[in-house]
C-alpha positions, 0 to 999 in steps of 0.5 A, a space after each residue: 586720223 593724223 596727217 601722216 595717216 591720211 597721206 598713207 590712205 591717199 597713196 594707197 587709194 591712188 595706187 589702187 586707182 592706177 592699177 585698176 586703170 592701167 591696160 593689161 600688157 598686150 602680146 606685142 609688149 612681150 620681150 622678143 625672147 618670150 615671143 620667139 623662145 618656144 618656137 626656137 625650142 621646137 625648131 632646135 629639137 626638130 633639127 636635132 631629131 632630123 640629124 639623128 634620123 639621118 645619122 641612124 639611117 646611114 649607120 644602119 645602111 647595109 654594107 655592100 656585097 664583096 666579090 672575091 675571085 672565082 665569083 664568090 660573094 660575101 654578104 655582111 650581116 646587117 646590124 639587125 641580124 639579116 643579110 641584105 644585098 642589091 641585085 636585079 629581078 627581070 632587069 629591074 633593080 631590087 634590094 634583096 633580103 636574103 632568106 634561105 628559108 624561102 623556096 623562091 625569089 619573091 617580089 610584090 605585084 607592084 614590083 612585077 608590074 614595073 619589071 614587066 613580069 606578066 602572066 605566070 601560074 596562079 598559086 596560093 603561097 603558104 606563109 607564116 601569116 597564112 595563105 596568100 594569093 599570088 602567081 609563079 613565073 619561070 625563066 626570070 633572070 635574077 642577078 646578085 652583084 656579078 652573079 647572074 642566074 637565068 631560068 629562076 622561078 619567081 613568086 609574085 605576091 610579096 606584101 608589106 614591102 617597099 616597091 623595090 624590095 624582094 626576097 632572095 630565096 632558094 630558087 636562086 640560092 640553090 646555085 650556090 654553096 652557102 656558108 655562114 660564119 663570122 657575121 657574113 654569108 658566103 655564096 660560092 658558085 656550085 661546080 657545073 
């Protein structure tokens, strides 16, 4: 082996020795971008999702009930195809889902307790999801916007709803002539 060949072998051995004795890089030796990059990506996506959630909640929020002369109420159809309105049951604020197929205004047991709606006649509600135990109260004041009806029958036993949600059924709606047209529900007080 000539001198040049010996030099190449010596360099190769020296390189191998240096490589085997150099310490592995620690996480602290990583560039800042590699340390914080994944966390920054997650933070950006969380911020984007939060903004989208807030925008969609605002976009899907039901429009308020319009009050026309003569006590006529106009409820716009929500984007999900239902009609929502705010009002009260027994003086407690409620977010109503207007249900023309429901025989009465219905609230949850939690709502009834918060509104002080006690007593009533025990009953079994026949629903699309089967029988449901509950109770019926009479002479409960219910309002929708400026329209107030006293002596309304209210069922207690709604399940799966938020504490402030209620169904606005025929025990209230039968006081009005109901018209559905142009993606809105119009409630005209019936002549007394």
